[in-house]
C-alpha positions in Angstrom: 104.4 174.5 115.8 102.1 175.7 117.0 98.7 173.0 116.4 98.3 169.9 116.2 98.1 168.5 112.0 96.1 166.2 111.6 96.2 163.6 111.4 95.1 160.0 111.9 97.2 157.7 113.2 98.2 153.1 114.1 99.4 151.3 115.8 98.9 147.1 115.4 95.1 146.7 116.7 94.0 150.5 117.0 93.3 153.9 114.3 93.5 156.9 116.9 92.0 158.9 114.8 89.0 162.1 114.7 85.5 161.3 117.0 83.1 161.4 114.4 78.7 162.1 115.2 78.0 158.4 115.1 80.6 157.7 118.4 78.6 160.2 120.1 75.9 157.4 121.9 79.2 154.6 122.8 81.0 158.0 123.8 77.7 158.8 126.2 77.7 155.5 127.3 81.5 154.7 128.5 81.0 158.6 130.2 77.9 157.5 131.8 79.2 154.4 133.3 80.3 154.1 137.1 83.9 153.3 137.1 84.8 155.9 134.1 82.3 158.4 136.0 84.3 157.5 139.5 87.6 159.4 138.2 86.3 161.5 135.5 84.6 165.0 136.4 82.2 164.7 133.8 78.8 165.6 133.2 76.1 164.0 135.7 74.6 162.3 133.6 77.1 162.4 130.3 74.4 162.4 127.9 74.2 161.9 124.0 73.8 165.0 124.1 77.1 166.3 126.5 78.9 163.3 123.5 78.2 165.7 120.2 79.2 168.7 122.3 82.7 166.9 122.9 83.2 165.3 119.0 81.4 168.5 117.0 82.4 171.6 119.1 85.0 170.8 122.4 87.4 169.0 120.6 87.9 171.0 117.1 87.5 174.2 119.1 90.7 172.8 121.1 92.8 171.6 118.1 91.8 175.2 116.3 94.2 177.2 119.4 96.8 174.5 119.2 95.4 173.9 123.4 95.1 170.4 122.6 94.3 167.1 120.1 91.3 164.6 121.0 91.5 161.2 119.2 89.0 158.3 119.3 90.7 155.0 120.0 88.9 152.3 118.0 89.4 148.9 117.4 87.7 146.6 114.6 85.5 149.5 113.9 84.5 150.5 117.8 84.9 153.1 119.3 87.4 151.2 122.6 87.8 155.2 124.3 89.2 158.1 123.5 92.6 160.3 124.0 93.5 163.5 123.8 96.4 165.7 124.9 96.0 168.2 126.7 97.7 171.6 128.2 99.9 171.5 125.6 102.7 174.9 126.4 104.3 174.6 122.6 107.3 176.7 123.8 107.8 174.4 126.8 107.5 172.1 124.4 105.4 169.7 126.8 101.4 168.5 127.1 99.7 166.3 128.8 97.6 162.9 127.8 94.0 161.7 129.1 92.5 159.2 128.2 88.6 157.2 128.8 88.3 154.1 128.4 84.7 152.3 126.7 83.3 149.7 129.5 83.9 146.9 127.5 87.3 147.7 126.1 88.5 147.4 128.9 92.0 145.5 130.6 93.0 144.5 127.2 96.0 146.8 127.1 93.9 149.6 124.3 94.5 152.7 126.2 98.2 151.4 127.1 99.0 151.6 123.1 96.9 153.9 122.4 99.3 156.5 124.9 102.8 154.5 123.3 101.2 155.9 120.6 100.2 159.7 120.9 103.3 159.7 123.5 105.7 158.3 121.1 104.2 160.5 117.9 104.4 164.0 120.5 108.4 163.0 121.6 109.4 162.3 117.6 107.0 163.8 114.6 105.2 166.6 116.5 109.1 167.9 118.2 107.6 168.0 121.8 110.8 167.2 125.1 107.9 166.4 127.4 104.3 165.1 127.9 102.6 163.8 130.8 100.3 161.5 132.5 98.0 162.9 136.1 96.8 160.6 137.4 94.7 160.4 140.7 96.3 158.4 143.3 93.1 156.0 143.7 93.0 154.8 139.7 94.7 151.9 140.1 93.6 150.6 136.5 94.6 153.7 135.0 97.9 154.4 137.1 99.3 150.3 135.6 98.6 152.2 132.4 100.6 154.6 132.7 103.8 152.1 134.5 102.6 150.3 131.4 103.2 152.7 128.9 106.7 153.1 129.5 105.8 156.8 131.8 108.7 156.7 135.0 106.5 158.3 137.8 107.9 161.7 139.9 105.8 162.5 142.8 102.7 163.4 143.8 100.7 166.6 143.9 98.1 167.0 146.5 95.2 168.1 145.7 95.6 168.7 142.3 92.7 167.2 140.7 89.4 167.1 141.1 87.4 164.4 141.2 82.6 164.4 142.0 84.2 162.2 145.5 85.9 166.0 145.9 89.9 167.0 145.5 92.3 164.6 145.4 96.0 163.9 144.5 97.5 163.5 141.2 101.0 161.0 140.2 102.9 162.4 138.1 103.8 160.8 135.7 106.5 161.9 132.1 107.7 160.3 129.2 110.7 162.2 127.3 112.5 162.5 124.3 114.9 160.2 125.3 113.5 157.2 127.4 112.3 156.5 123.6 115.6 155.6 123.3 115.4 153.0 126.6 
């Protein structure tokens, strides 16, 4: 396989579905949130036009290229965030997951549930061997997501990430097929 199939995943509380143009306003609000802007190097301000470009151009291009797959985290019909595969290397069987939570949806376990679902799908149905998370070491909430989702912390890649404030160290987490049986 060298591209991601079109799919919608479901969990107990969530639907992980393609982004829709109607998600643009909620995505723009989440992308402009101060906490989001602290940890993600998104355009500042993050406008509805930026969100529409992400939904209509960037996300579909990533899927077509095989580089990634972007999904909306939908909780009872409301956008709770986004989750995506990125930096996918099909020959090596490795992908990375990134995510963004809408402010209203934080601390409810939605992102952890979405990460678990996407990682399990990658390691079982897609046949990938390794799923990674790379998280700024100061981003306590995101570090908790990785741990609660069952990822193993492997170490720190020094100055490997970029946020608006400059270079940051990234904690590297992974989940591999053997971890699913634990």
